[in-house]
C-alpha positions in Angstrom: 125.8 104.3 100.0 123.2 106.9 100.8 125.1 109.6 99.0 125.5 107.4 96.0 121.8 106.6 95.9 120.8 110.3 96.1 123.3 111.1 93.3 121.6 108.4 91.2 118.2 109.8 91.9 119.1 113.4 91.1 121.1 112.7 87.9 120.7 109.3 86.2 117.4 108.3 87.8 115.5 111.5 87.1 116.9 113.2 84.0 119.5 111.3 82.1 120.0 114.2 79.7 123.3 114.4 78.0 124.7 117.2 75.8 123.0 115.8 72.7 119.6 115.9 74.3 119.7 119.3 76.0 117.9 121.0 73.1 115.0 118.5 73.0 111.6 119.5 74.1 111.3 117.5 77.4 108.1 119.1 78.5 104.6 118.2 79.5 102.2 119.7 76.9 98.5 120.0 77.6 96.5 118.6 74.8 92.8 118.4 74.1 91.6 114.9 74.8 88.6 113.0 73.4 85.4 113.0 75.4 84.0 109.8 77.0 80.3 110.2 77.7 78.4 107.6 79.8 75.5 106.5 77.7 73.7 103.9 79.8 74.4 101.8 82.9 73.1 98.2 83.3 73.0 96.0 86.5 74.8 92.7 86.1 74.8 89.6 88.3 77.2 89.7 91.2 80.6 88.1 90.6 81.6 85.0 92.4 85.1 86.3 93.3 86.5 82.7 92.8 89.1 83.2 90.0 92.8 82.5 90.7 95.3 85.3 90.2 97.0 85.0 86.8 100.2 86.9 86.4 101.0 85.9 82.8 98.5 85.9 79.9 98.1 82.8 77.8 98.2 84.7 74.5 99.7 88.1 74.0 99.7 89.9 70.7 103.4 90.8 70.2 105.2 93.6 68.5 105.0 92.1 65.0 101.4 91.0 65.6 100.4 94.5 66.5 101.9 95.9 63.4 99.6 93.7 61.3 96.5 94.7 63.2 94.0 97.0 61.3 93.3 100.4 62.7 90.6 100.1 65.4 87.0 101.1 64.5 85.3 103.6 66.7 82.7 101.1 67.7 85.3 98.6 68.8 87.0 101.3 70.9 83.7 102.3 72.5 83.1 98.6 73.4 86.6 98.2 75.0 86.3 101.5 76.8 82.9 100.7 78.3 83.5 99.5 81.8 82.4 97.4 84.8 82.1 98.8 88.3 82.1 96.5 91.3 80.9 98.0 94.6 81.9 97.1 98.1 78.6 95.2 98.7 79.4 92.9 95.8 77.0 94.4 93.2 78.1 95.1 89.7 77.2 97.4 86.8 78.2 97.8 83.2 78.4 101.3 81.7 78.4 101.8 78.0 80.2 104.9 76.7 80.4 107.0 73.6 83.6 108.6 72.3 83.4 112.2 71.0 86.2 114.2 69.3 88.5 111.3 68.7 91.1 111.7 66.1 92.9 108.4 65.1 96.6 108.7 65.8 99.0 107.4 63.1 100.6 104.0 63.8 103.9 104.6 65.6 107.1 103.3 64.2 108.2 100.7 66.7 111.5 101.5 68.4 114.2 98.9 68.1 117.4 99.6 70.1 119.1 96.3 69.5 118.3 94.9 73.0 119.8 91.4 73.3 117.5 88.4 73.7 116.9 87.6 77.3 116.1 84.3 78.9 116.0 84.9 82.6 112.5 86.0 83.8 111.8 89.4 85.4 115.3 90.1 86.8 117.7 90.4 83.9 121.4 89.9 84.6 122.6 92.1 87.4 119.8 93.1 89.7 119.6 96.9 89.4 116.8 97.5 91.9 117.0 99.7 95.0 115.3 99.0 98.3 114.1 102.2 99.8 114.7 101.9 103.5 115.5 105.5 104.7 112.2 107.0 106.0 113.3 110.4 104.6 112.7 108.8 101.2 109.8 106.5 102.1 107.6 109.2 103.6 108.2 111.8 100.9 107.2 112.2 97.3 107.4 110.3 94.9 108.0 107.2 96.9 105.1 107.7 99.3 102.6 107.5 96.4 103.3 103.7 96.1 100.7 101.5 97.8 100.3 97.7 98.4 97.1 95.8 97.5 95.8 93.0 99.8 95.9 90.7 96.7 99.7 91.0 96.6 100.1 93.7 93.9 101.2 97.3 94.0 99.5 100.5 92.9 99.9 104.2 93.0 97.9 107.1 94.5 96.5 109.4 91.8 94.1 111.5 93.9 93.0 111.7 97.6 90.5 108.9 96.9 91.9 106.8 94.0 94.6 104.2 93.3 95.6 103.1 89.8 96.8 99.5 89.4 96.8 96.6 86.9 93.4 95.0 86.0 94.8 91.5 86.5 95.5 92.3 90.1 91.7 92.0 90.7 90.3 90.3 87.6 91.6 87.4 85.4 89.7 88.5 82.3 86.8 86.3 83.0 86.0 86.8 86.7 87.2 88.7 89.8 89.9 87.0 91.7 89.8 85.6 95.2 90.4 88.4 97.7 89.1 91.2 95.5 85.7 91.2 97.2 87.1 92.6 100.4 90.0 94.4 98.7 92.2 96.7 100.8 94.9 99.1 100.0 98.0 99.6 102.2 99.4 103.1 102.5 103.0 103.4 103.6 103.7 104.6 107.1 106.7 104.3 109.4 106.4 102.5 112.7 107.0 104.6 115.8 110.1 103.2 117.5 109.1 101.5 120.7 105.4 102.1 120.3 103.2 99.7 122.2 106.1 98.0 123.9 105.7 99.2 127.5 102.0 98.9 128.2 101.9 95.1 128.6 104.9 95.0 130.9 103.6 97.8 133.1 100.2 96.1 133.4 102.0 92.9 134.4 104.0 94.7 137.0 100.9 96.3 138.5 99.2 92.9 138.7 102.2 91.4 140.5 102.3 94.3 142.9 98.7 93.7 143.9 99.7 90.4 145.3 100.5 87.5 143.1 102.7 85.9 145.8 100.2 83.1 146.5 100.0 81.9 142.9 101.3 78.5 141.9 105.0 78.8 141.2 105.1 76.6 138.1 102.2 78.5 136.4 104.0 81.8 137.1 107.2 80.4 135.5 105.3 79.4 132.4 103.6 82.7 132.1 106.8 84.6 132.6 108.6 82.5 130.0 105.8 83.2 127.4 105.9 86.9 128.2 109.6 87.0 127.8 109.3 85.4 124.4 106.8 88.0 123.4 109.0 90.8 124.6 111.9 89.4 122.5 109.7 89.3 119.4 108.5 92.9 120.1 112.0 94.0 120.5 112.9 92.5 117.1 110.0 94.3 115.5 111.1 97.5 117.2 114.5 97.1 115.8 113.1 96.6 112.3 111.2 99.8 112.7 114.3 101.6 113.8 116.0 100.2 110.7 113.4 101.8 108.5 111.1 98.9 107.8 107.7 100.3 106.8 104.2 99.3 107.9 100.9 99.9 106.2 97.7 101.7 107.0 95.1 99.6 105.4 92.0 101.1 103.8 89.0 99.3 102.3 88.1 99.8 98.7 84.7 101.4 97.9 84.5 100.3 94.3 86.6 99.0 91.4 86.5 100.1 87.7 87.8 97.9 84.9 87.6 98.5 81.2 85.6 96.1 79.1 88.6 95.5 76.9 90.0 93.5 79.9 86.9 92.2 81.6 85.8 90.0 78.6 83.8 87.6 80.7 84.7 84.6 78.5 84.0 86.5 75.3 87.5 86.4 73.8 90.9 86.9 75.4 91.6 89.8 77.7 93.6 92.5 75.9 96.9 93.4 77.5 96.3 97.0 76.1 93.6 97.4 78.7 95.3 95.9 81.8 94.6 98.8 84.2 92.0 99.4 86.9 91.0 102.2 89.2 90.2 101.7 92.9 88.1 104.2 94.8 89.1 104.3 98.5 86.4 104.2 101.2 88.3 106.9 103.2 90.4 109.8 101.7 94.1 110.0 102.5 96.2 113.1 103.1 99.3 112.0 101.3 100.7 113.7 98.2 99.6 111.9 95.1 100.9 111.8 91.5 98.9 113.1 88.6 98.2 111.3 85.4 99.9 112.2 82.2 99.6 111.1 78.6 102.4 108.8 77.6 104.8 110.5 75.1 106.8 108.6 72.6 110.2 107.1 73.6 112.0 110.0 71.8 110.3 112.3 74.3 111.6 110.4 77.3 114.8 111.9 78.9 117.4 109.3 78.2 114.6 107.0 77.0 114.1 106.1 80.7 111.1 105.2 82.8 110.8 104.8 86.6 108.5 102.9 89.0 108.4 101.7 92.6 106.5 98.7 94.0 106.5 96.0 96.6 108.4 93.1 95.0 107.6 89.7 96.5 111.2 88.7 97.0 111.8 91.7 99.3 109.1 91.4 101.8 107.4 94.7 102.7 110.3 96.7 101.2 109.6 99.4 98.7 111.7 98.8 95.6 112.6 101.4 93.1 114.0 100.9 89.6 114.6 102.8 86.3 115.5 101.5 82.9 115.4 102.4 79.2 112.5 101.4 77.0 113.4 98.7 74.4 110.3 98.7 72.2 107.1 100.6 72.0 103.7 100.3 70.4 100.7 102.6 70.5 99.5 101.0 73.8 102.5 99.2 75.3 106.1 99.9 76.5 108.4 96.9 76.3 111.4 97.1 78.6 113.8 95.1 80.8 113.3 96.9 84.2 114.3 94.4 86.9 111.1 93.5 88.8 109.4 90.7 90.6 105.6 89.9 90.6 104.7 92.0 93.7 105.5 95.2 91.7 102.7 94.5 89.2 100.3 97.4 89.1 103.0 100.0 89.9 102.6 103.4 88.3 105.3 104.1 85.7 106.3 107.8 85.7 108.5 110.4 84.1 109.9 113.7 85.2 109.4 116.5 82.6 109.2 120.2 82.7 105.9 122.0 83.3 105.9 124.6 80.5 103.9 127.2 82.5 106.0 127.1 85.7 109.3 126.0 84.1 109.6 123.4 86.9 110.2 119.7 86.7 107.1 117.6 87.4 106.5 113.9 87.7 103.4 112.2 86.1 102.2 108.7 85.6 102.3 107.6 82.0 101.8 103.8 82.2 100.9 100.9 84.5 103.4 98.1 85.0 101.7 94.9 83.8 104.5 92.4 84.5 106.5 89.8 82.7 104.9 88.6 79.4 105.9 86.3 76.5 105.1 87.9 73.1 105.3 86.6 69.6 107.9 88.3 67.4 108.3 86.9 63.9 107.0 83.5 65.1 109.5 83.4 68.0 108.5 83.7 71.7 110.4 86.5 73.4 110.0 87.8 76.9 109.7 91.3 78.1 108.5 93.3 81.1 105.6 95.2 79.8 103.8 98.5 80.8 100.4 99.7 79.6 100.6 103.3 78.3 98.2 106.0 79.3 96.8 107.1 75.8 94.5 110.1 75.3 91.5 107.7 75.3 92.6 105.9 78.5 93.3 109.2 80.1 89.7 110.3 79.3 88.4 107.1 80.7 90.3 107.2 84.0 89.4 110.8 84.4 85.7 109.9 83.9 86.0 107.2 86.6 87.5 109.7 89.0 85.1 112.6 88.5 81.9 110.9 87.5 81.5 113.1 84.4 83.8 114.5 81.6 83.6 118.1 82.7 87.0 118.0 84.3 88.6 115.9 81.5 89.0 118.4 78.7 92.8 118.6 78.7 95.5 116.2 79.8 
């Protein structure tokens, strides 16, 4: 099974390039990106953090709907790319931005690959997900970049201090959800086999050796029975650790950035195109992280495939990996049928393309998994699993969030 899994990762999962695709230009190409300049920052009232998490939007502009939309105005983009920042102490600001050097991109022809209409939610037909249990995979790149949020979502490490996730993991479009005030991020680590198992027993033995002979017998029996039960539970936990079950090193979040296109605050519906958020960690980690990349068109994806890993709710605390082909695309969204459950929302969707300078393969994040959504297509509701693409403007915004200015955000 392990050999088969590794074969999938090294062939189908990563490249999926057949003979007809060998001549295609499957490379990362640096491109000049627009500048996002912070114009002014306002202090807002502190949020109440009382909203309930909402995994599916009430109204989502579908593929046909998006085709009918007019090209966005620069002023509308600047409003959507302005952003809120919530700090650890509960205070909140709004930063207005200006966009410089933006060249409107032509509306993409939507890809239609004849995908059949699906009716089962989130897991479609045969479940094609892989639970990553071997610590040789869990503790190494790219799987070690996946993180778990205390609100139940997933995310991905994109710097020593930053995690990218879905906006609706912390905000419902109107207010911040319960649990986001004291948000924590869990980084994968492996339990040490047998750690912490002997100290309690050794202390008990020392106490008994110092003279517990005069204690009441029945009380001793009750205590011994309780301790035996604890030892059995600890033994079971130790066995899970030996079997590869991960644990998490939890780190507090210093601040949260959310685009105004999502955080509408009651002024219109949240836009799925802006369902992404950046979390700044209170303490830097030492793990390898995955860099951001600008999402290429489906024709530029090896085999048309995307990949992501997260902590699906139906597989408690297991890291789950999947890959699948993209069925449809718009300028801002990737529509696909990757098998996934709700806990994987916020996972970083990535590709493996060649670095043109070093001629080596490199993985980059090109989208954020937003979850299962119903969209309107020709007046008919159809369900997809949707990911939000990293466009040049979104790349510039996330880069600004990470660095505090646009000096390091010239090319992406």
